[in-house]
N, C-alpha and C positions, 0 to 999 in steps of 0.2 A: 390336476391343475391346482396351483397354489391359490389360496384365497386372496381376493383383492385387499390391498391395504386400505384401511379407513373407509370401507364401504365401496359403493359404486362410483365409477369415474367415466369420463368421456373416453378415455383410452385405457386399454388393458394395462394393469399395474399390479404386479405381485410382490410379495415379500422378497422373493429371489431377485426381481428386477431392482428393488431398492438396494439390496446388498451388493449387486453387481455395480450399481452406480457408485456406491461408497468405495468399493474396491478400486474401481478405475480412477476415481478422483484422488484417492490416496496415493496410488502408484504414479500418477501423472503430475500431481501438484503437491503431494505431501499433506493435504488437508484431510483431517480426520473428522468425518461427520458423525454426530451423535445419532443414536437410534431414534431420538425424538424428532428428527428432521425429515421424516417420511413425507409429510404433507408439503413441506417447503420444496423438497425435490420434485414432487409431482407438479406443483403449481409453476415452478420455474422452467422445467423442461417441457411441460405441455405446450408451451408456445412454439418450441422448436418442432415438436411433432406436427403441429398444425401447419407450420411453414413448409415442412417436408412432405406433408400429406401421408403420414405414417399412422397405422391403426393402433399401435401398442408400444409400450416401452421395450418389450423384447425385440420388436422390429427396429426400434431406434438404436438399441445397443448393438445389434447386428450391423446396422448402417454405420455406426461409429467405428466399429472395428474394421470396416471395409473402406472407409473414407477418412484418411488422416487429416484432411482439411477441416473435419467436423470437430476435432479436439478443441480448437480455440473457442467456437461458440458454446461447446459443452462446459468448458471452464468458466467462460464469461457468465453463463447463466447461473452457475452454482457458487460463485464467489460473492461475498458480502462486502459492500462498500458503504461504510458509515464514517463520515468525516465532517469537518467544519473548519472555518478559519479560526486560527489561534486556539484550537482545542487544547486544553491543559496549558494555560497561559504561562505558568511558571517555567515550562520547558523553554520557551522562547526567551525569557529573561536570562536563563542560564546559557542559552546559545549565544546571546549577545556578549555576556561576560567572557565566554570562551573565545569569541571572535576578536574582542578587543585585546585580550592577552596575546593571542597569536599575532595580531597586527603589530603590537609593540615589539615582538621578536622579529618582525620583518619577513614573515614567511607567508606563502600563498595559502588561501583557505579553500578547502574542498569538503563537501558534505554529501551525504547520501540519504535520501528519503526512500526507504526500501519498500514501502507500500503506499505509493502516492495517491492512489485512487483517482478522484476527479481533479486533483491538483491543489486543493485548499491547503494541505500541509506544506508542500514546497513553496507555494506562493507566500504563505505566512512566514516561512523562513526567510524568503527573499525580502519581504517588507521589513521584518525586524532587522536584518543585516543592513539594508539600505538606510534605514533610519539611523543606525548606530555608526556606520562607516562612511556615509555620504558617497561621494564619487568613487572612492576606493572600492566600493561594493561591486563595481564593474569587473574587478579582478577575481571575484568570488565565483566558484563553480559549484552548482547544486545539481547533482544527478538524481533524477526522480524516476522511480521504476514501479511497475506493477505487472502482474501476470495477465490482467484483463485488458485486452486491446480496446474495448469499448470505452472504459473510463479514461484510458490514456488519450484517446481522441478528444474527449471533452477537456481534459487537462491541457493538452497542447493548444487548443483554441483559446482557453482562458476566458470563456464567456459564461456568465452565471446570471440566473434570475436575481433581481434586486433583493428578494427576500433572503438569499443566501449570504448577502453582505450586510444585512440590516443591523446586526449586532455590533458591527465595527464602529469605531469612533468616527464622527463626521469628517474630521481632518484626514484620516486615513482613506476614507472613501473618495474624498476630493482629490487627494494626491496620487492614489495608486489605481483608480478605476475610472474608465471612460463610460459615461452613461449613454445608452443607445437612444436613438431618435427614430421617428417614423416606424418602419416595420420592425426595428430593433428596440422599440420602446419596452420598458420593463426588464431590460437586460443591462449588464455592465461587463466591460472587458478589462482585464488586467493590462496596465500600461506596458508598452513595448520594452522599456528598460528593465522591468521585472522579468518578462518572458525571456529576455536575452540571458538572464542569470541562470535559467533552469534548462537542463537538457533531459528530455523524457525518453526513456527506453523501456522496452518490454523485457522483463527478466523474470524467469521462473526460478524461485529460490532453490528448487531441487536440481537445477542445471549444474553440470560439473564445472562449467566455466561461466562466470558472471561477466567476464571482460571488464574487470574493475581493478584499477591500479590501487596499490596500498597507499599508506600515508594519509588516510582520511582524518579530518579533525573531529567529525562526529557522524554517527549513524542514527537516524530516526527510524525505528522499527517498532511502532506502537500499535498495540492491539492486533498483532499478526501472529505471534507465537501461540496465542490461545487456540488457534486452529490446527496446531500440530501436536502430535503426541510428544511425551518427554524425551525419548531418544532423538527424535528429529529436532526438537528445540536445541538440545545440547550440540548436535552436529552443526546446525546453522549458526549458532552463537559462536562456536569455535572458529568457523570460517570467517565470520564477520569481525571478530576481535582481531584476527590477524591483519585485517585491512586498516585498523585504527593506528594512529600514533600512540606511543606509550601513555601520553597524557590525554588521549582522545576520550570522547564521551559516547556512551550508548544510551539512547533514550527509549524507554519501554512504556507500555501502556499502564494505566492505573490499576488494572486487574492482573498484571503479570508479575511474576517473581522468579528469580533464578537462584534460589537456595541450593538447587541441585547442581549448579554450575559455579560454585564458589571458588573453584580452581581456575576459572576463566575471568570472572568479573567480580568487582566489589561495589557495594552500594555506597555512593558518595553524596546523594541527595534524594529527594522524593522521586522514585522511579527513574533515577539517573545512575548509570553504572560507569565504571572505569576499568580497563584491563588490569588484572593482577600482574605483578612483576613476572616477566618471563612468558606471558601469554601472547605478546606481540613479537614479531621478528626483531 
């Protein structure tokens, strides 16, 4: 029997179990877990073992292979969701500049938030665009997607603890959030006109068909590529670039770089890229 990873646990958990989790997650979602994530895997999946009344990770992996409906809870448990309203504010300033230029050309505006998590990113996009375009923002389409159905449910509701919006300017909080009362005290909900601008979808970036039409003005795919290996990053970037307009923008995370894909994108601003000539249809 393999030795338990990191000492004794409530559930049987071997080095082989950890490697099997890594393999399954990579094949299903493209996420490459570092070997340092052993304890994280244990703590996140242990909750599922308790819910399913299973004695070990080996039994859970067997259960996973026999019950396809368990793949989504498996992925939900192992994906990391760190987000905030107006994270990397300079991106939203550039988004507004892009939107105003497209508006002057009289063309519709379409955007994709490719890892929307609990919704703070696409709602920040909606706020910035509504402020810049006024009533014409009603014609803006923001597609917001994630692989995790749990965070998508939160995003669709658009309800957040007040501390999640504490850093926003008072005027933005008054204009774009409804404070809860009674049993909803301590919560705030995104106003309906913003929720109507955003369409939430579950998309696994490894899926062969994203059901996404081309001609996008911008794609926000921030702090996502860091979870994929380099070959997967290039394949995904190639597919995403094809969905952009030739003058569209690709917004990346502050720790991401695409020097290995300079045939696809060029850096035009801080962690903002544009397709190279010929990379889009």
